[in-house]
N, C-alpha and C positions, 0 to 999 in steps of 0.2 A: 045395468052399469055395475062394473066390477068394484069391489071394496078394496082399499088400501088401509094401512095402519101407521099411525104415528106413535112412537114410544116416547113419552116425555121423560125429562130428567127426574121428575117426581115419581116416577113409576106408574103413573096413570096411562092407560092406553085408550086412545080414541079411535073408533071405527069411523072412516071418512069416505065420502064419495068424491069423485073428481073435482067438484066445485066447492069442496069444503075448505074453510080458511085455515091458514096455519096458526099454531099457538101464538099468543102474545109474545113479542120480543123480550119482554122483562123476564120470561121463563128461562131465557138463555144466560142471564147475568152471571149466575154463579158456575156456569159450566166452563171447562177449559176450552179456549178458543171459540166459545159461543155456540156449542152444540145445542140446537133447539128442538129437533125431532128426528126420528128415525122411521123409515118406512115410506109408503106411498110409491108412486111410479115417476117416471121421467117423461110424461106426456107434455106436449108444447105448452098446453094450457096451464099445467101445474108449474113448469119452469118459469113461464112468464109471470105468474102470480108470485112466485118465490122472488125473482129478481126485483119486481117492483116493490117489494117489502124489505129489500136489503138481505135476502136469504139466498144462499147457493148451495148446490150439492157437492159433496166431496167424500168419497168412499172407495174402498178397494173392491176388486171384482167379486170376491167371495163374501162380501158384507151386504146388508140391506142398505137401502138409500139412507144417507146421513145428510142433514141439513144444517147449516151453520150460518151464524150471524155475530161475527167476533166484535169485541170492543177492547181496545180502540180498532179503528178501521184504516188500512193503509189506502191512501188515494193518491192520484196525480191530477193536478189541474193542468189541462193542456198547455196554457200559456206559460206554466212554470217548468216546461220541459227543459232539462239540462243535457248538453251533448258534450262529452269530454273531447279534449284536443285530439287524442288518438282516433276517436271514432269519427270526429269531424274530417280528419284527414283521409280516413277510408272513405267516407262519403263523397268527399271531393275527387277522389281517384276515379270515380265512375265506373269501376270494373263490375259492379253489380247492377242488375236490373230489378226494379221493385214493381209489384202489381198489387192491386186491391181486389179481392173477392172474385178471383178467376180459378182457383183451385181449392175450394174449401175442404172437400173431403180428403184430398191429399194432405192438406196441412194438419188437419186433426188426426189423420191416421199417423203421419210421421211423429206428431207429438206423443202419441201413445206408444210408438215403438223406440223412441229415443231413451236410452238409459239415463237415469238420474242419479247424482251422488247421494249415497245413503239410502237409497230405495231399492228394494229387491225387485219390484215390479212396477206396473203402472196402474193409476187410478182411472184411466181413460179407457173403459171397457168398450166392447162392441155395442152394449146397449147405449152408452154415453155417445158413441160416435153416431148411432142411428138417431138419437134424440136431437143432438145439435145439427146434424145434417137436415133434420125436418125444421128446425128453427131457421137454418139458412134458406131452406126453400121457401119459408114464409117471410123472408126479408129481415130477420132479426139477427142472426148470427153472421158475423163478418170476420174476414181473415185478411192478412197482408202476406205477401210472398216475396222472397228474395231469390233471385236466379243468377247462377253464374254459368256463363256459356250455354244458356238454355235450360239448365238443370236446376230443379228446386233444391235449394241447399239451406234454406231458413225460412221460418214463418211464425206467425202468431195468430190467435183468434180470440174472440169474445162475443159478447151480446150487446146489441144496441137497441135501447128502447127510448124513443123521443130523443132528448138531448143528453141522455145518459149512457155511458158505456161500461160494460163489465168485462175486465180482462179475465182470461181463463188459462192459457197455456202457450208455450212457445218452444221451438226447437231450432237447432242448428247443426249442420254437418261441416260447416267451414267457419272459422273464426270471425266473429262479429255479424254473421249472417242473421241470427235472430234479432240482435240489437238494431240492425238496419231495417229489418221488417217492422220493428216496433216503432222506430222513428217515423217510417213512412206511414204507418197507421195513425200515429198521433197527428201528423200533419193533415192527414185525410179527415180525421175527426175534428180538427179545427175547422175545416171547410164546411163541416156539417153542423157547426156551431154546438158541438158537445161541450158541456160545461164541466164535467167531472168524469174521471176514470177510476172505477173501483179496482184496486190492486189486491184486495182481500187481506193478505197478511204481509208483514214487513219482511223484506229481504235486502241484502246489500245491493243487488242489481237495481231494484226499483228505487232504493234511496239514492243511487248514483244518478238516476234519471231525474230526480227532483220530487220523488214521491215522499209523503209525509203521512204520519198517523194523525187521525182526528177522533174526537169522541163520537160514539155511535149515534147518539141523539142528533148531533150536528150533521152527520153523514145522512141519517134518515130524513131530516128536514130538507136538505139540499136535494137529495134524491127524489123526494115527493114532488118538487117543483119541476125538476128536469124531465122525469118521465112523462109528464103530462103536457110538455111544451114541444 
């Protein structure tokens, strides 16, 4: 079994096997945005272990794997979803088709290729794509797609464990296409009785949808109930 390494904020380095636990979340308290560990791999087992503890990977392609657990945590409760009047009008026009989980690799690949404001590149590397496609094959990674005249023009994806969902990324090539995919995904998650959507970090878009920040301790308590139900 190959070794991986976590570099803790304190400077301590722990050699770990695939089934070794993450550091305690308290070690992330003083780190910007909740950096808790560096290193390891993106195996399905490790990713699922991380998500179940409220930890997620985020790093650039030329960096080692970085694991985060920010405090506060941005979340959206599905029943609190807000849809603006302009978006509701677009939804009512019915010019878009939405689908759930029929083109996962295409969605995550488009997310990796779509330019982001203020970012020189993408954090969704080939290794990330392969890792989340494996989670999709195992039934954990889920996507929503927006199509216009049969062409994929928007989408979003994340990870569902039990009644908990962890949002990861979205893209659009047509105005509102990613928002429509997100609304479609939230409605589907409601049908699956998902109780909370992890949005990770606060953004104006997520706030407009009704997302709000909560204390990490509260987030972890709720998460622990949902992933096991």
